[in-house]
Structure formats: structure tokens, C-alpha cells
C-alpha positions as CSV (number, residue, x, y, z in Angstrom):
1,X,-5.9,15.3,17.9
2,X,-7.1,11.9,17.0
3,X,-5.0,11.5,14.2
4,X,-1.3,12.4,15.8
5,X,-2.3,9.8,18.6
6,X,-2.7,7.5,16.3
7,X,0.5,8.5,14.0
8,X,2.6,8.5,17.3
9,X,2.1,5.4,18.4
10,X,3.1,3.8,15.2
11,X,6.1,5.4,16.0
12,X,6.9,3.7,19.7
13,X,9.9,1.3,19.6
14,X,7.7,-0.9,22.0
15,X,5.1,-1.4,19.5
16,X,5.7,-5.3,19.4
17,X,3.1,-7.0,22.1
18,X,5.1,-9.3,25.4
19,X,2.9,-12.3,23.1
20,X,5.4,-11.8,20.3
21,X,8.9,-10.9,21.8
22,X,10.1,-14.2,22.3
23,X,9.6,-14.5,18.3
24,X,10.3,-11.5,16.8
25,X,13.4,-10.5,19.0
26,X,15.0,-14.3,18.3
27,X,15.6,-12.9,15.2
28,X,17.5,-9.5,16.2
29,X,20.7,-8.9,15.3
30,X,22.5,-12.5,14.6
31,X,19.2,-14.2,15.0
32,X,20.1,-16.4,17.7
33,X,23.4,-17.4,15.8
34,X,27.2,-17.1,16.8
35,X,28.7,-14.3,14.0
36,X,30.4,-17.7,12.3
37,X,27.3,-18.8,11.7
38,X,26.2,-15.9,9.6
39,X,26.2,-16.2,5.8
40,X,29.4,-14.6,4.6
41,X,29.1,-11.9,1.9
42,X,30.4,-14.6,-1.0
43,X,28.0,-17.4,0.4
44,X,25.1,-18.9,-2.1
45,X,22.3,-17.4,1.2
46,X,24.1,-14.2,1.3
47,X,22.6,-11.1,-0.4
48,X,24.6,-11.3,-3.4
49,X,22.6,-14.3,-4.1
50,X,23.9,-18.0,-5.3
51,X,26.0,-18.4,-8.4
52,X,25.0,-20.0,-11.5
53,X,26.6,-24.0,-10.6
54,X,26.4,-27.3,-12.5
55,X,24.1,-28.0,-10.0
56,X,20.4,-28.7,-11.6
57,X,18.5,-25.6,-10.7
58,X,15.7,-25.8,-8.5
59,X,12.3,-25.5,-9.8
60,X,10.0,-22.9,-7.8
61,X,6.4,-22.3,-8.3
62,X,5.8,-18.6,-7.1
63,X,2.9,-16.4,-7.3
64,X,3.6,-12.9,-7.9
65,X,2.0,-9.8,-7.0
66,X,-0.6,-8.4,-9.4
67,X,1.0,-7.8,-13.0
68,X,0.8,-9.0,-16.4
69,X,4.3,-10.6,-16.7
70,X,4.9,-12.0,-20.0
71,X,6.6,-15.1,-20.7
72,X,10.2,-15.7,-20.7
73,X,10.4,-11.5,-19.4
74,X,13.5,-10.1,-18.8
75,X,13.3,-10.6,-15.2
76,X,12.6,-14.1,-15.2
77,X,15.5,-15.0,-17.1
78,X,17.6,-12.5,-15.1
79,X,16.7,-14.1,-11.6
80,X,17.0,-17.7,-13.0
81,X,20.2,-17.1,-14.4
82,X,21.8,-15.1,-11.1
83,X,20.6,-17.8,-8.6
84,X,20.4,-21.1,-10.5
85,X,16.4,-21.5,-10.6
86,X,13.5,-22.2,-12.6
87,X,10.7,-20.1,-12.0
88,X,6.8,-21.0,-12.8
89,X,5.6,-17.7,-12.6
90,X,2.0,-16.6,-11.8
91,X,0.4,-13.8,-13.9
92,X,-2.9,-12.5,-12.1
93,X,-4.4,-9.1,-13.0
94,X,-4.8,-6.4,-10.2
95,X,-8.8,-6.5,-10.2
96,X,-8.6,-10.7,-10.2
97,X,-5.6,-11.5,-8.2
98,X,-7.2,-12.4,-4.6
99,X,-10.4,-14.1,-6.2
100,X,-8.5,-16.2,-8.5
101,X,-5.7,-16.7,-5.7
102,X,-8.5,-18.2,-3.7
103,X,-10.0,-20.4,-6.4
104,X,-6.0,-21.6,-7.0
105,X,-5.9,-22.4,-3.3
106,X,-8.7,-24.1,-3.2
107,X,-8.5,-26.5,-6.0
108,X,-5.5,-27.6,-4.3
109,X,-2.7,-26.0,-6.4
110,X,-1.0,-24.4,-3.9
111,X,2.1,-22.5,-5.2
112,X,5.5,-22.8,-4.0
113,X,5.5,-19.1,-2.5
114,X,2.9,-16.7,-2.9
115,X,2.1,-12.9,-2.7
116,X,-0.3,-11.9,0.1
117,X,-2.0,-8.3,0.2
118,X,-3.4,-8.2,3.6
119,X,-3.0,-10.1,7.1
120,X,-7.1,-11.6,7.1
121,X,-5.7,-13.1,3.9
122,X,-2.7,-14.9,5.1
123,X,-4.9,-15.4,8.3
124,X,-7.2,-17.2,6.4
125,X,-4.9,-19.4,4.2
126,X,-3.2,-20.5,7.4
127,X,-6.3,-21.3,9.2
128,X,-6.8,-23.6,6.7
129,X,-3.7,-25.5,6.8
130,X,-2.3,-24.0,3.3
131,X,0.5,-22.2,4.6
132,X,3.9,-23.4,5.8
133,X,5.4,-21.9,9.0
134,X,8.3,-19.9,8.6
135,X,10.1,-19.1,12.0
136,X,11.8,-15.5,12.3
137,X,14.9,-17.4,12.7
138,X,14.7,-18.6,9.6
139,X,14.5,-15.5,8.1
140,X,17.0,-13.7,10.5
141,X,19.5,-16.6,9.0
142,X,18.9,-15.8,5.4
143,X,17.8,-12.9,4.9
144,X,19.3,-10.9,7.8
145,X,19.6,-7.7,6.0
146,X,15.9,-7.5,5.0
147,X,14.8,-8.5,8.7
148,X,16.6,-5.8,10.0
149,X,15.4,-3.2,7.9
150,X,12.3,-5.1,8.9
151,X,12.7,-4.4,12.6
152,X,13.9,-1.1,12.1
153,X,11.8,0.7,9.8
154,X,8.5,-1.4,10.0
155,X,8.2,-3.2,13.2
156,X,4.8,-3.2,13.3
157,X,4.7,-5.2,9.8
158,X,5.4,-8.3,11.9
159,X,1.3,-8.7,13.3
160,X,0.8,-9.0,9.4
161,X,2.4,-12.5,9.2
162,X,1.7,-13.7,12.8
163,X,-1.2,-16.2,13.4
164,X,-2.1,-18.3,16.5
165,X,1.8,-18.1,18.1
166,X,3.4,-18.7,14.7
167,X,5.2,-16.8,11.8
168,X,3.7,-17.7,8.4
169,X,5.4,-15.7,6.2
170,X,7.9,-12.7,5.5
171,X,6.7,-9.6,5.6
172,X,7.7,-6.7,3.3
173,X,8.4,-2.7,4.0
174,X,6.4,0.1,2.0
175,X,8.6,3.3,1.8
176,X,5.8,5.5,0.8
177,X,3.3,4.3,3.0
178,X,5.1,7.1,4.9
179,X,3.3,9.7,2.2
180,X,-0.5,10.4,2.5
181,X,-1.7,10.6,-1.5
182,X,-1.8,14.2,-3.0
183,X,-4.5,16.7,-3.3
184,X,-4.4,18.6,-6.3
185,X,-7.0,21.3,-7.9
186,X,-7.3,22.0,-12.1
187,X,-6.9,25.8,-11.0
188,X,-7.5,26.2,-14.7
189,X,-11.1,25.3,-14.3
190,X,-11.1,27.4,-10.6
191,X,-10.0,30.6,-12.5
192,X,-12.7,29.7,-15.0
193,X,-15.4,29.5,-12.3
194,X,-14.2,32.9,-11.0
195,X,-12.7,31.2,-7.4
196,X,-9.8,33.2,-6.7
197,X,-7.8,31.0,-5.0
198,X,-7.8,27.2,-4.1
199,X,-9.8,26.3,-1.2
200,X,-8.7,25.6,1.7
201,X,-11.2,24.6,4.2
202,X,-14.5,22.4,3.7
203,X,-16.5,25.8,3.5
204,X,-14.4,27.0,1.1
205,X,-14.6,24.1,-0.9
206,X,-18.5,24.0,-0.9
207,X,-18.5,27.7,-2.3
208,X,-15.9,26.7,-5.2
209,X,-18.3,23.6,-5.9
210,X,-21.2,25.8,-6.4
211,X,-19.3,28.0,-8.6
212,X,-17.9,25.3,-10.4
213,X,-21.7,23.7,-10.7
214,X,-22.5,27.1,-13.1
215,X,-19.7,25.9,-15.7
216,X,-20.6,22.4,-15.8
217,X,-18.0,21.1,-14.0
218,X,-18.1,18.7,-11.0
219,X,-16.4,19.4,-7.8
220,X,-15.1,16.2,-7.1
221,X,-15.2,12.2,-7.5
222,X,-13.1,9.7,-5.8
223,X,-13.7,5.4,-5.6
224,X,-17.1,4.5,-3.9
225,X,-16.4,1.5,-4.5
226,X,-13.2,1.2,-2.3
227,X,-13.4,0.6,1.5
228,X,-10.4,2.8,2.4
229,X,-10.2,5.1,-0.5
230,X,-13.7,6.7,-1.0
231,X,-13.6,10.5,-0.1
232,X,-10.8,10.2,2.4
233,X,-9.4,13.5,2.8
234,X,-12.8,14.8,3.7
235,X,-13.2,12.5,6.6
236,X,-9.6,13.4,7.8
237,X,-10.8,16.7,8.1
238,X,-13.2,15.4,11.2
239,X,-9.7,13.6,12.4
240,X,-10.8,10.1,11.7
241,X,-10.1,7.7,8.8
242,X,-13.0,5.0,8.2
243,X,-11.6,1.3,9.0
244,X,-8.3,2.6,10.5
245,X,-8.0,1.5,14.3
246,X,-7.4,4.6,16.3
247,X,-7.0,5.3,20.0
248,X,-9.8,7.7,21.3
249,X,-10.1,8.9,24.9
250,X,-7.9,6.0,26.1
251,X,-9.5,3.4,23.9
252,X,-8.9,1.9,20.5
253,X,-12.0,2.2,18.0
254,X,-12.4,1.8,14.1
255,X,-13.1,5.1,12.5
256,X,-15.7,3.5,10.7
257,X,-18.3,3.7,13.4
258,X,-17.2,7.0,15.2
259,X,-19.6,10.2,15.0
260,X,-16.7,12.3,13.4
261,X,-17.5,9.5,10.4
262,X,-21.0,10.3,10.7
263,X,-20.3,14.7,10.2
264,X,-18.3,13.7,7.4
265,X,-21.1,11.9,5.4
266,X,-23.5,14.9,6.7
267,X,-21.3,17.4,4.2
268,X,-20.9,14.8,1.9
269,X,-24.6,13.9,1.2
270,X,-25.2,17.8,1.5
271,X,-22.4,17.9,-1.5
272,X,-24.1,15.3,-3.5
273,X,-27.6,16.6,-3.5
274,X,-26.4,19.9,-4.7
275,X,-24.5,18.5,-7.5
276,X,-21.3,18.7,-6.4
277,X,-20.0,15.2,-6.8
278,X,-19.8,13.1,-10.1
279,X,-22.6,10.5,-9.6
280,X,-20.6,7.9,-11.0
281,X,-18.1,8.0,-8.0
282,X,-19.4,4.6,-6.8
283,X,-17.8,3.1,-9.7
284,X,-14.4,4.6,-9.0
285,X,-13.7,4.1,-13.0
286,X,-11.7,6.6,-14.9
287,X,-11.1,9.0,-12.2
288,X,-7.9,9.9,-13.7
289,X,-9.2,10.4,-17.3
290,X,-12.2,12.5,-15.8
291,X,-10.0,14.9,-14.3
292,X,-7.5,14.9,-17.5
293,X,-10.6,16.0,-19.5
294,X,-11.9,18.7,-17.0
295,X,-14.8,16.8,-15.8
296,X,-14.1,17.6,-12.3
297,X,-11.9,20.1,-10.4
298,X,-10.5,18.1,-7.0
299,X,-8.8,14.9,-7.2
300,X,-7.6,13.6,-3.9
301,X,-5.3,11.0,-4.6
302,X,-2.8,11.9,-6.9
303,X,0.8,10.2,-7.4
304,X,4.0,12.5,-6.3
305,X,5.0,12.9,-10.3
306,X,1.5,14.5,-11.4
307,X,2.3,18.1,-11.6
308,X,5.7,17.2,-12.8
309,X,5.6,18.1,-16.7
310,X,8.9,16.7,-17.4
311,X,7.1,12.9,-17.0
312,X,5.4,11.5,-20.6
313,X,2.9,9.8,-18.4
314,X,2.4,12.5,-15.6
315,X,-1.4,14.0,-15.0
316,X,0.2,17.1,-15.9
317,X,1.7,16.3,-19.2
318,X,-1.7,14.5,-19.9
319,X,-3.8,17.4,-19.4
320,X,-1.5,19.5,-21.1
321,X,-1.8,17.4,-24.1
322,X,-5.9,17.7,-24.2
323,X,-5.9,21.5,-23.2
324,X,-2.7,23.6,-23.5
325,X,-4.3,25.8,-21.1
326,X,-5.0,23.4,-18.4
327,X,-2.9,23.7,-14.7
328,X,-2.8,21.6,-12.1
329,X,-1.6,22.2,-8.4
330,X,-0.8,20.5,-5.3
331,X,-2.8,21.7,-2.1
332,X,-3.1,21.4,1.7
333,X,-5.7,18.9,2.9
334,X,-8.9,20.7,3.7
335,X,-9.5,21.8,7.1
336,X,-12.5,21.0,9.0
337,X,-14.7,22.5,11.4
338,X,-12.1,22.4,14.4
339,X,-8.6,22.8,12.0
340,X,-7.9,18.7,11.4
341,X,-6.6,17.7,8.0
342,X,-5.1,14.1,7.6
343,X,-4.9,11.8,4.2
344,X,-4.7,8.1,4.2
345,X,-1.4,6.5,4.5
346,X,-0.7,2.5,4.7
347,X,2.2,3.2,7.5
348,X,5.8,1.7,6.4
349,X,4.4,-1.9,6.7
350,X,3.5,-3.1,2.9
351,X,2.4,-6.6,2.2
352,X,4.3,-10.2,2.5
353,X,5.0,-13.6,0.8
354,X,3.8,-16.7,2.3
355,X,5.3,-20.2,1.7
356,X,2.9,-23.2,0.7
357,X,2.8,-26.2,3.5
358,X,4.6,-28.3,1.2
359,X,7.6,-26.1,1.2
360,X,8.1,-27.4,5.0
361,X,9.3,-30.1,3.5
362,X,11.9,-28.0,1.2
363,X,14.0,-25.8,3.2
364,X,16.9,-26.2,0.5
365,X,13.7,-23.9,-1.4
366,X,13.0,-21.4,1.2
367,X,16.4,-20.8,1.9
368,X,16.4,-20.0,-2.0
369,X,13.8,-17.7,-1.6
370,X,14.8,-15.7,0.9
371,X,18.8,-15.4,-0.5
372,X,16.6,-13.9,-4.0
373,X,14.6,-11.4,-1.3
374,X,17.8,-10.7,0.6
375,X,19.5,-9.6,-2.8
376,X,16.4,-7.8,-4.6
377,X,16.1,-5.8,-1.0
378,X,19.6,-5.0,-0.1
379,X,22.0,-5.5,-2.5
380,X,22.1,-2.3,-5.0
381,X,23.1,-4.5,-8.4
382,X,20.6,-6.7,-7.8
383,X,18.0,-4.1,-7.1
384,X,18.5,-1.9,-9.7
385,X,19.0,-5.1,-12.7
386,X,15.8,-6.8,-10.9
387,X,13.6,-3.4,-11.1
388,X,14.5,-1.5,-13.2
389,X,16.2,-3.9,-16.0
390,X,19.3,-3.1,-18.0
391,X,21.0,0.4,-17.9
392,X,20.8,2.2,-21.5
393,X,18.1,-0.4,-22.4
394,X,15.2,-0.5,-19.9
395,X,16.2,2.8,-18.2
396,X,18.4,5.4,-17.6
397,X,19.4,8.4,-14.9
398,X,17.0,11.4,-15.7
399,X,20.1,13.2,-15.1
400,X,23.2,11.4,-15.6
401,X,25.5,13.8,-14.4
402,X,23.5,14.4,-11.4
403,X,21.8,11.2,-10.6
404,X,20.9,11.4,-6.7
405,X,18.5,14.4,-8.2
406,X,16.5,13.3,-10.7
407,X,16.4,9.1,-10.0
408,X,15.4,6.8,-12.4
409,X,13.1,6.9,-15.4
410,X,12.4,4.2,-17.6
411,X,13.3,4.5,-21.5
412,X,10.8,4.2,-24.4
413,X,9.1,2.0,-25.0
414,X,9.4,0.7,-21.2
415,X,8.0,4.1,-20.1
416,X,4.6,2.7,-20.7
417,X,4.3,0.9,-17.8
418,X,2.1,-1.8,-19.3
419,X,5.2,-2.4,-21.7
420,X,7.4,-2.7,-18.5
421,X,5.1,-4.9,-16.9
422,X,5.3,-7.3,-19.6
423,X,9.7,-7.7,-19.0
424,X,8.4,-8.0,-15.0
425,X,9.6,-4.3,-14.7
426,X,8.2,-2.1,-12.0
427,X,9.0,1.7,-10.8
428,X,11.1,1.2,-7.5
429,X,9.6,-2.3,-6.3
430,X,10.4,-5.6,-6.9
431,X,7.2,-7.8,-8.2
432,X,9.0,-10.2,-6.4
433,X,10.4,-8.9,-3.1
434,X,8.8,-5.5,-2.5
435,X,10.3,-2.7,-1.8
436,X,13.9,-2.5,-1.1
437,X,15.9,-0.8,2.1
438,X,15.2,3.0,2.8
439,X,18.4,3.9,0.8
440,X,18.0,2.0,-2.6
441,X,14.8,3.3,-2.6
442,X,16.0,6.7,-2.1
443,X,18.5,6.7,-4.6
444,X,16.2,5.7,-7.5
445,X,13.4,8.2,-6.4
446,X,16.0,11.2,-6.6
447,X,15.7,14.0,-4.3
448,X,13.4,15.6,-6.3
449,X,10.9,13.1,-5.9
450,X,11.3,12.8,-2.1
451,X,10.6,16.3,-1.9
452,X,7.4,16.2,-3.5
453,X,6.3,13.4,-2.0
454,X,6.6,15.5,1.3
455,X,4.4,18.0,-0.2
456,X,1.3,18.8,1.7
457,X,1.9,15.2,3.9
458,X,-0.3,14.9,7.0
459,X,-0.7,11.1,7.1
460,X,-3.0,9.2,8.8
461,X,-2.4,5.8,9.6
462,X,-3.9,2.5,11.0
463,X,-3.0,1.9,15.0
464,X,-1.2,-1.4,14.0
465,X,-0.1,-0.6,10.5
466,X,-3.2,-2.4,8.8
467,X,-6.5,-2.5,10.0
468,X,-6.9,-6.2,9.5
469,X,-4.2,-7.5,11.7
470,X,-6.3,-8.9,14.4
471,X,-6.7,-12.9,15.5
472,X,-10.6,-12.7,13.9
473,X,-9.8,-10.2,10.8
474,X,-10.1,-13.6,8.3
475,X,-13.6,-14.6,9.5
476,X,-14.8,-10.7,9.9
477,X,-13.0,-8.3,7.4
478,X,-14.3,-9.1,4.1
479,X,-18.1,-8.8,5.5
480,X,-17.2,-5.6,7.8
481,X,-16.0,-3.7,4.7
482,X,-18.5,-4.5,2.4
483,X,-21.1,-3.1,5.1
484,X,-19.1,0.0,5.1
485,X,-18.8,0.5,1.7
486,X,-22.2,0.1,0.7
487,X,-23.5,1.8,3.9
488,X,-21.6,5.0,2.9
489,X,-21.9,5.2,-0.5
490,X,-26.1,4.8,0.2
491,X,-26.0,7.6,2.4
492,X,-23.9,9.7,0.3
493,X,-26.4,9.3,-2.6
494,X,-29.3,10.2,-0.7
495,X,-30.6,6.2,-0.7
496,X,-30.6,6.2,2.8
497,X,-31.0,9.4,5.6
498,X,-28.0,10.0,7.5
499,X,-29.3,8.6,10.8
500,X,-29.3,5.2,8.8
501,X,-25.2,5.8,9.9
502,X,-26.4,4.7,13.6
503,X,-28.4,1.3,11.8
504,X,-24.6,0.6,10.4
505,X,-22.8,0.8,13.6
506,X,-25.3,-1.8,15.1
507,X,-25.1,-3.8,12.3
508,X,-20.8,-3.5,11.9
509,X,-20.8,-4.5,15.7
510,X,-23.4,-7.5,15.2
511,X,-21.3,-8.3,12.3
512,X,-17.5,-9.0,14.2
513,X,-17.1,-5.5,14.8
514,X,-17.7,-5.6,18.5
515,X,-15.4,-8.8,18.6
516,X,-12.8,-6.9,16.4
517,X,-13.1,-4.1,18.6
518,X,-12.0,-6.0,22.0
519,X,-8.9,-8.0,20.1
520,X,-8.1,-4.8,18.8
521,X,-7.8,-3.1,22.6
522,X,-6.1,-6.5,24.1
523,X,-3.6,-6.4,21.1
524,X,-3.1,-2.4,22.0
525,X,-2.9,-3.4,26.1
526,X,-0.4,-5.8,25.5
527,X,1.7,-4.3,23.3
528,X,1.8,-1.3,25.8
529,X,2.7,-3.4,29.0
């Protein structure tokens, strides 16, 4: 069906289009260099990083991904000492990151290195002349293992940094992007409402929601303020995922404007009118808090450790604190009328870093940054120190006798994510370099957590990895996703009738959706020559 077609295309080895072959393949293996020219394991540009020297440290202005890192954090001190650098670190909260980044760049204060969440933002900055070109050959030379990991694990990620036949950054991999979020039910609430088993279909959900309503509990909530998150498992039951590009009848189309999306909206509007959906779903606020308090029973975006009561910060642990009799179980994604079921997944390509235009004149800094990224992603010692901190102080193994089973845990007080963030520490992924190679990520997770990630996994991800990789995404994508978010919310709430969907489709096409659809088909044709 529609979901499986999109997934199969991602796995093709011919993913890279012809127009990119000369750029991307030039960095394969030895990056077009002779073996002798590759950095050795002990060289300053190797994955081990540069040892401290008598030379003055390089000063690098680095805008990280959103995290509230403190001054003189453990991580900053560690990297400065290991790589002989002096870092100026920007700390911007998640909610304000994109807006503040744009304001900073518009003021002319362009960091040397910056984390960029999505391709459309990078394309925008590149079109404004704010970014330095970063040839793939340069990445292959100074971060060869990280480059090889991208080529094998997430080749589609090269689309994210490619603009006007040039490469403008280094994409990262996203290990858990191959898994959809987990669906969970408060089974104690189902029992209280007289529902004997976890619903598996939309019809069974409707029946359960009616019974839950009788005990004063909403059936579900979601983040209606998100262009991708809102009601994703319900759309997946109809074989579409709004805003993802998908293959349908041999043509690339966007899930947001498909008739199947309209069908899903009809169900949601009916549920809302009957009082089954939390009326505050539009804000997306306090979802976990409301779920823990028993305000709604079905949560379709839970982390893999949500049901693990050995983790103090897990959802079930919080539920038990509020109600010792509380219960939570993972469940399959709901099936639609044709047996479809799927959940939003981002795919294996993640976000990226880009370099300010001024870095074209400072190759030594570029090389140093790539060496730092290479070490954090591929060298075990650097990865564990740069992500989890000092063993015995910041972290330890869940089961020291069996490290591979339980993986890593933060020690108090760093088991509080906010306190870990102050030190620059974050579970599994570096704020400077994103996710590591799979073998290191899996070692940190442990086999138990990997098994949880695989539970009820039916991912649906974009044909190109991310939906905003097209040439005109920077021009249109922001307006289109806002249009979708607003229109869907209005239909679900009943502010607009279901037939308003047809007007929405027309507005989508006129606002740039038709242009992007043509570009999507051109790109798909190029990558399948």
C-alpha cells in the first residue's frame, strides 16, 4: 500500500540522483585521495582529535542545537582541552531556536558553525549568501568515518545540504528516525470504563472513547500546533502522512492533500464533536502531564522507555507516583478501514551543521570542526565523554555486570535532563555532532531499549527523507505547513466543514504546493534514471 511504497524507495541504493553523483561519490571511500593522503589515526585531523599543543587555541563561535547549556560546562571544557580550541557557545531554547537563529543571522552576526534543523532553513541561508560552501571531498578528507557512515546509513541526508549544485554543510544521521513513536493506552482507565481489551481498529477506538467519556476521560489528545505531529497515527490508518512526499500511482504527491487525509479528518471531526478529543489539543501543551494525570487515555507519541518502571523519569514511573494503581501498555498502531496502519518516522537522516560564509577563508577552523565531529561520532572514548560525561560522576551502566543489556544511565542529579543539559550532556546524541555511528548508539542504548524501539514499529517516512529538500522549499514550505496546520485544526474543531478540505487543497497548490510537487517528481525521476 502507500506506506510501504515510500519505505521501500528510501532503502534503494540508487537514492542519490544523477545531478548529485559527481559531488557525492567523489567523497566515497578515500574521498578521491590516495591512501597516503588520508589522515592517520594519530594525526591532528583523525577521529581521535587534536591533542593539546603549545599553539594558541583556535577560537570558534559555535551555535549548537537547542539546549540550555551553562557557562563553563563540562562538555565545553572537555572539548576545549582535547582539541585545543576556545569555544563561544550559543544557548537557545527549543521553542525560540529557529526564530532567534534567523534574527542573529539577519543582524550580520553569523556564527562560524551553526546547527540547522531543516533543509528549507539551510537553503534560505545559502540563498542569502550567509553560508560557506563545504565540498564533500573536504568532509571525506577530515571526517572520513563520519562520511562513510552517512553514505551507508542515511544517503538521503545529502539532499539536506545540497543547494544549487553545491554542498553547504554536513548532515547528521538520526538513529531512532527508523522507528515510529510508540502508542500507549492507560489500561487502568480502559478497565474503569469497562473496555475489556486494547482497541486495535478505529471502530474499536470509537467504542472505547464513548465509554471513556462516561467516566469523564477524553479518548485522546495530540499536538495540534505541529505540522507533522497532529493525529499522525490516525492519518497513518488511512495510509497517508500529511506533509510527507509519497509515491502514489507512479507519481510523487504530498500526503497533506490526498483524499485519504480528508477521510481521516472526517473521523477526527466526528470524534471532536462527540467530546472524545481534548479540546486543548490545538495548543499541544502539557500532553505528558495530562496523560499522567489521567485526563486522556490514548497517547500516540511515547518514548521507548515510557513503560519502564526502572527509569525514574519514565511515564509509567510518573503515573505510579500520581496513582499507584495506574497502568500503561504499548499497543499496535490503529488499523483503518482497509487495514492500513503506520506512524510518522523521520527516517535515518537528521539535522545538520553549516559554516558561516567567513569560514571560506579559515580552512584550519573548518578542518578542526570536522575533526571534532569525526571524533564525537566515531571514537568510543570521545563519544561517551562528550555525550554522557564522566563515568561514575555523570553516568554509569544500568547493569555494570552486563553493560550491553541495559546501556547507559545518568546518575543523580544528572538524571534530570535539565541538569544534564547545563553540563552540555544529552542522552545518546551530542549537541555538537548529532548521533554517532550505529554501533556506538546501540551500545549506549543497550539491547533492552533497542527491543523496545522495535515494538509495534510500522514507520512511514518521506520519500526523500525530509519533506523540505526541494529547491523551492525555502520559499514555500513555511507558509504551506502553517496553512496545513491551521486548516486541519479548523476542520477537526468544526470551525470549517469537512468540504473545506477541497478549498485547502486549492490554496495549498496556489501557495507553492504545485511547484513543489513538480520539483518532487523531477527529483524522483532523476534519482531513478
